BAKOL-487601 format. One record per residue: residue in three letters; x, y, z of N, C-alpha, C in turn. Coordinates in steps of 0.05 Angstrom, whole numbers, plus 5000, padded with zeros to 4 digits. Each point is the difference from the previous one (the first is absolute). Layout:
<rs>
ALAXYZXYZXYZ...
</rs>
This chain:
<rs>
SER557442135342498250105020500149835025SER499050115023500249855025497650065018GLY499749865022497850035018500950025028ILE498150075018500550025029498649775013ASN501249895022498949775013497150045009ALA498549784999497150015007499750085029GLU502149985017499850095028499250295001TYR500950164979499350284999497750064982GLY498649784992497750044982500750014971VAL502549954993500850014972501449744993SER499349894977501449754991500650024970SER501749824991500749994972497749944982GLU497849895011497749924984498750254987GLY500250235014498650244990501650164980LEU502349904992501850164984499050044972GLY498349824990499050034973498050234997LYS499350135023498050214999501350285002LYS502650024992501350254999501750024975ASP500850244993501750054977502949985009PRO501549794992502749975009501850224990SER499250154979501750214990499850255018LYS498050015019499750235017500649935029CYS499049785010500549925028502849915004SER501350115020502849935004500349815023LEU502149845000500749815021500350155027ARG501350234999500450155024497450095013ASP498150094983497450095011498549775013GLU500149764988498749775011501249935027SER502750005001501349945025499550215022THR500050254992499550225019497249985011MET498049934983497349985009499849775021GLY501549794996500049785019500950105028VAL502150175000500950115025497950195012CYS498750154983497950195010497749845013LEU499149784988497949845011500849885027LYS502549925002501049895024500050205023ARG500650254993500150215021497350135007GLY497949914986497350095007498750204981TYR501350054977498850184981497849864984GLN497750124998497749894986499550154974PRO500949884977499750144975497249954988ASP499350174981497549964985500649844975LEU501049755004500649814979498449755005GLU498749904980498249785004501349765013ASN498649915022500849765015502550045018CYS501350234999502450055016499150075029LYS501149865019499350045028502550055017ALA499950205017502250055019500249785020VAL502549955009500449795019500050105029ASP501750195006500250115027498650275001THR497349995005498450245000500450175025ASP501349895021500550155025502650164998ASN501549964980502650134998499650294991LYS501350195013499850284992502450074982MET499350054974502150054980500950295001LYS502550054994501050274998498950134975SER499850275001498850144977501749964974LYS502649975004501749954976499449734988GLU499549805017499349734990497350004986VAL498050145012497450024987500150144973LYS501750214998500350144975501149824978LYS502049845008501349814981498049794991CYS498449905019498149794993497850114982LYS499150255005498050124982501150034972ALA502550094998501250034973500149734985THR500849805015500149734989497349904991GLU498050055017497249924994499150134974SER500750264997499150154977501249884974ARG502549925001501349874977498749734994LEU499449855021498949734996497150014989LYS498650215007497350044989500150044969LYS502050134991500250064972500449754983CYS501249805012500449754985498049785009ASN497950095013497849815008500949775017PHE501950075019500949795018497849915018LYS499849745005497949885016501149785017CYS499350025026500849785018498149774998ASP500949765006498249775000498749975027GLU497549915000498649945024501049755013THR500149995026500849765014497949794996PRO500649764990497949804995498749915025THR497349954998498549905023500349705001LEU500849895023500449725003497349865006PRO499549774989497449865005499849925029VAL497550025011499449925027499549705001PRO501549855017499649705000497249935011GLU498949784989497449905010500449895028PRO497950055018500249895027499949705000THR501449875018500149715002500349915029ASP498949765005500349895027502549845004LYS501449954977502449835002502250165014PRO501549855017502250145014502150094980GLY501250235004502050114982502749875005PRO501950044982502749895003501450125024GLU502049855010501650115022501450254991PRO500250205018501450244992502949944995THR501150124979502849974994501450274998LYS502649995005501650254999500350074971PRO499350254992500250074971503050004991ASN500449924975502750024989500850294996PRO502550065004500950284995499550084972ASP499150254996499450104973502750064986PRO500649854978502550054987500250264985THR497750144997500050264986500350245019LYS500349955026500450225018502850114997PRO500350265002502750124996502249885016ASP499649955026502149895016500849724991LYS498149844991500649734990501550014974ILE499350194983501450034974502950085005VAL500450195019502750095006501749775012GLN498849845018501449775012500849804978LYS498349964981500549794980501850104977CYS499550244990501250094975502250215001ALA500550115024501850235001502949914996HIS501550184987503049984998501150245014GLU501449965022501350225015502450094985ASN500750265004502350134987500149954970THR497750014988499749964971498350214988ASN500850104976498450204986499149874974TYR497450044993499049924974500150254982VAL501749994980500550244984498050024977GLY499050254996498350064977497149915002ALA498450044979497249944999498450155021ASP500850255007498750165020497350104990ILE498049995017497350114995499950285013THR500550005026500050245016501549955026ASN500450205017501249965026498850195020ARG499949915025499050175022501149895026VAL499550165021501249935027498049845016TYR501049795014498349835017501549955026GLY498549935020501249945027501549745001SER499349814983501349735000499849874973VAL501549794997499949854975497349864997GLU498849925023497449874999497850204990ASP500250255008498150204990500250044970CYS502550004991500650024972498849774984VAL500449755010498849774987497050015000GLU498850105022497150025002498950164977ASP501350234994499050174978500649884973CYS502249864997500649874974497949804994LEU499049855020497949804995497550124989ARG499550265005497650134991500250094971ILE502449994989500450104973500449774981LYS498349974980500149774983502749974986SER501250214991502549994985502549985017CYS499750025027502349995017500749715007LYS502449914992500849735004502249975021SER501450225006502249995020500550275011ILE501650015021500850265012502949995009THR501250235002502650035014499650225021TYR500749945025499750185022502750095010ARG500550265000502650115009499750115029ALA501349875018499650065029501050285007SER502050104987501250265008498050235000ASP498350004980497950224998497249884998ARG499749745006497449865000498550034974ARG501550024978498850034974499549734987CYS497649974989499349744988499650054970TYR501249824984499850014971498249774990PHE497850084987498249804989501049924972LYS499949734994501249904975497949854984SER500250024974498149864982500949734991MET502449925009501149744992501149865025GLU499849745002501249855021503050014998GLY501350105022502950034999500950254986GLY498250194994500750234985500549944971SER501150194985500449954971502649854994THR502050015019502649884994501049835024GLY498149915017500849825021501350135024PRO500849845020500950105026503050094999THR500550215017502850075006500350025030THR502549975010500550025028500050295008ALA498450085020499750285008499350005030ALA501950095017499650015029497650175006GLY498449915020497750165009497650004981HIS500049834980497849974982498749725004THR497449995000498549755001498249984976SER500249794985498349974976498249755003VAL497650034990498049795004498249984975ASN499749754990498049954979497349945015MET497850074987497449945012499449704999LYS501249864981499849714998502849894996CYS500549785013502749884996499749695003ASP501949874987500049705000502149915020ARG499149885022501949895020499649705003SER499149874978499749715000502849875000THR500049745006502549855001501450014972MET502650065001501550034975500649724989LYS499449964974500849764986502650054986MET502149885010502750064990500849824977SER498149854989500749824977500750154975CYS499450264999500650164976502950115001GLN501449955022502850105003501849874979ARG501850164988502049904982502750095011GLU501349815014502650065012502250014979GLY501950195004502250034981499150134974ILE497850145000498950124976499450305006VAL500650174981499250285002498250074977PHE497850155005498250114980501050284994TYR501150054976501050264993497850194990GLY500250255008498350214989497250015010ALA498450184990497250055008499950085030ASP502150145010500150075028498050225007ILE498549975021498250205011501650165021ARG501349855017501350125024501949795011ASN502250095014501549815016500250115029ILE499949825019499950095028501349785017VAL501350085022501249805018497849875016SER500149735001498049855015501349805019ALA498649915020501149825020500649734989GLY498749934978500449734988498149984976ILE500049774987498349974976497150015007GLU499349915025497150015008499050295001GLU501650185011499150285000500050124972CYS501949914983500050094972497449924986ILE499149755006497549914988497650175010LEU500150075026497850185011500050274986PHE502450114995500150264986498849974972CYS500649784987498949964973496949975001ARG499149845019497149965003498650275005ASP501450185014498850265008500450214979THR501349944977500450194979498349924976GLU498250174992497949934981501049894973THR502250114990501149924974502149785002CYS500649905023502249805003499149724993LYS501649874983499449734992502249805007SER502450105005502249825007502150155016ILE501949855011502250115016502649874993THR502250145005502649885002501250095027PHE501049815016501150065026503049955000LEU501550215006502949985001500949945029GLU501049775005500649915027502250175013ALA502150084985502350145012499250265014GLY498450164986499250265012497150005010GLN498749775001497249985008498350194984ARG500750034974498550204984497849864984CYS497750125000497649884987499350174975TYR499949884977499250134975497249924992LEU498250194999497349964992499750044970LYS498649814987499950004970497150024990SER499650134978497350044989499349794979LYS501849814994499449784982500949745012TYR498549784993500949745008502649944986GLY502049925015502749944989501650254993GLY499150235009501450254993499650084971ALA501650184990499650104973501049804979SER502049835007501249834979500749725010GLY498549905020500349735007502249945020PRO500549745006501849935021502949984991VAL501950065019502849964996501149855024ILE501849814995501249855022502150185014THR499550065026501850175016500049905029ALA502349935010500249915028499350225019GLY498849935023499450195021497450164995ARG498549934980497550134994497849795001THR497650095009497749834999497750174987SER498749894981497850144986497449845003MET497850154998497549875004497750164987ASN498349864985497550124990497949975022MET498250195002497849985019498149784993GLU499949934974498449774991501849854980CYS499849735001501649844981498649744994ASP501049874979498949734992502249805004ASN499749835021501949795006498949734992SER497949994985498849744993501849854981PRO499749734999501749844981499750104972VAL502149994985500050094972498649784983LYS497850084988498449804984499550094971ASN501450214992499550094972502449954982MET501649785006502349954984499449914971ASP497449954995499249934972500250254982CYS500550235012500450244984502950034991LEU501849835011502950014993500449934971ARG501650164986500749954972503049944999GLU500749744996502849924999501350084974ASP502650085003501650094977498950244986GLU498650175016499150264990501050225018ASN500750234988500850245015497950224995PHE499350145021498450244998501850255002PRO501150104979501950225002498650265008GLY501550175016499150275006497950015022ALA499250255007498150065021501049905027ASP502650015004501249905025499550195023ILE499349895023499750155025502649975016ARG500849745003502349935017500949724993ASN502649935004500849734998501449915026ILE499749755007500849905026500749704997ILE502049915015500849714999498049845017VAL499049784989498149835014500749704996ALA498849835015500549714998498849884975ASP497550094994498549884977497750184992GLU498549914981497750164990497950055021GLU499549815018498050045021500850235018GLU502550035007500950225016499750274985CYS500449984974499650244983497050085001VAL498249814999497150065003499550155026LYS501249915022499550125026500950295001HIS502450054988501050284999498250174982CYS498949894979498250154983497450075015ARG499049805015497650055017500450245019ASP502550025010500650205020500450284988THR500150024974500650254987497650114985GLU499150235008497450114991499750014970LEU502150084985499850044971500649744984CYS500849795013500949764986497749834990VAL500049944974498049834988501249774984SER502749994997501349784987502949995007PHE501449794992502949995005501349814979THR502750034999501649814985502249895019PHE500349745000502049875017502249894982ARG502550075005502349914984501449785015GLU500149764988501049765014502950025006SER501650134983502950005003501050125026ASP498750215009500950125025497750045020HIS497749874994497750015018499050295005ARG500250164980499250285003497150034991CYS498550145017497150044995499550294993TYR498850054977499450274990497050055004LEU499450195018497250075005499150214979LYS497649974989499150174978497350135005SER499650244989497650155004497949974978LYS500649844980498149944978499949714994ARG497649894994499849724992501549964974GLY501849805000501549954976502450184996GLY500650175021502250194997499150244984ALA502050154990499350254986498749954972SER500949784987499049964972499649714993GLY499449835020499349724994502449825002PRO499449734997502149805004501949964977THR502449905008502049914980500849725008ILE500949844981501049735006502850035011ALA500549905024502650035013500549755018ALA501849834991500649765016501150085028GLY499149855020500950055027498650235014HIS498050114987498350215012497249895003ASN498850045023497249925005498450255009SER497950064987498450245005497249935008MET498850195014497349945011498550265005ASN497550014991498150205010498649905025MET499550195019498749915024497149914995GLU498850094979497449904991500249944970CYS498849784992500249934971497449854991ASP499749994975497749864988501149754985ASN499549775012500949744987497649854987SER497850144997497749864989500549934970LYS498349824990500349904973499750234980VAL501850004980499950214980497849954980ASN498350214996497949984980500850164975LEU500249864978501050124975497750104982ILE497650035011497850094984500450274987CYS501750165013500650284990502350014980ALA501249774995502349994981499150074972GLU501650164986499550074972502449924983GLU499649814983502249904983500650194978ASP502650004992501050174978499650305005ASP499950085026499850285008502650085015ASN500750264997502350115015499150255014TYR500850045026499450245014502750165002PRO500650174982502650135000500250225022GLY502550035010500650225019499449945029TYR500850195017499649985029501249755013ASP502249914989501349765010501250045028LEU499449825018501349995026502549834999ARG499849774987502149805001499449804977ASN502149874989499649774983501849775009LEU499049764999501649775008498849754987VAL501649794999499149754988498249845019ALA497749924990498149845016499449744986ASP499249805015499449744988497650014982ASP498050165007497650014984498450255009LEU497650034987498350235006499150015029GLU499449765011499149995028502250095019ALA502549934995502250085016500450314999CYS499550114976500250294996497850155017VAL497649885000497850125015500750005030ARG501249785010500749985028502150225008MET501950044982502050215005498750285000CYS498150044983498550265000498550035026ARG498749795009498650015026501950095023ASP502549904998501950055022501350284998THR499250164980501350264996497950225005GLU500850195017498150215008499450194977
</rs>
């Protein structure tokens, strides 16, 4: 469901007072336009804005039909709140200051968030004709579910979208301007960059960009984007729906990859490392690294990674999607394995039952020093 801006007497606060199965987004938006043009409906708290405007008979007929449908679902506009009157005082007031520009005004949003010659594909709510991209943004702001727009200059048609960046991200399209109602233009922290690394799979979209900074902006402006891979040779930007792509990092020259969020803090969980143990199976990806700490960092960067095995002979790191691998640890010299989270607390044997056997459902069997060591291996196995 959605609402119309309080400027027209309608806000999202009143939406709980209608039946969302009957009231349509288009009717709410249309009523907003009617109020703006001077139509006064018989809907509670709804007030016309431009009462001096003479509407055409066709417009009045359309507004009446919309009003009739909104009545059936008990649509109600919200009253404009009354502001408290300040108490009189003899103290001198503050020096007048120039008001800050309103960041929610359509022209400010366009200046800040617009991508020229760009189309946001999919997630369409409705479309209609407007005189300018600013007019289109103005109406999108009135609709609760509208998060972005694409404006086509050739026929002045505006497409309202229910997702930031559309459903599948931006494409290059001459004569199109796309705008999110909210966008992040804060200083980019490039510490999450991984040079010489590609994140394979989980692609939303790829698009030519001026550089990695614009690629990051495209990802920020796409609702489902979590990471990017930037190909320097063709200036091509790959937007990804998972941290680390579908299957983690691969060393590849000429590529730079980056998660929109990352953990670069010092590695402090090495007490979870199990020396001379292998976690077989549940592999996501393997990659050559310097040591176990670098393996931890690659696992952090990969959305599905919860454990790894490091093989000393060739410094190969195996990222895994299950704690303890597919079926628990095995004893393997020269292999060191680790869950990203582990329980190293003291083993309590109060639940131990002597001379009992639990037959069946075996994951793995291996030689352990004692019962406590066996418990720890069980803790390490998902």
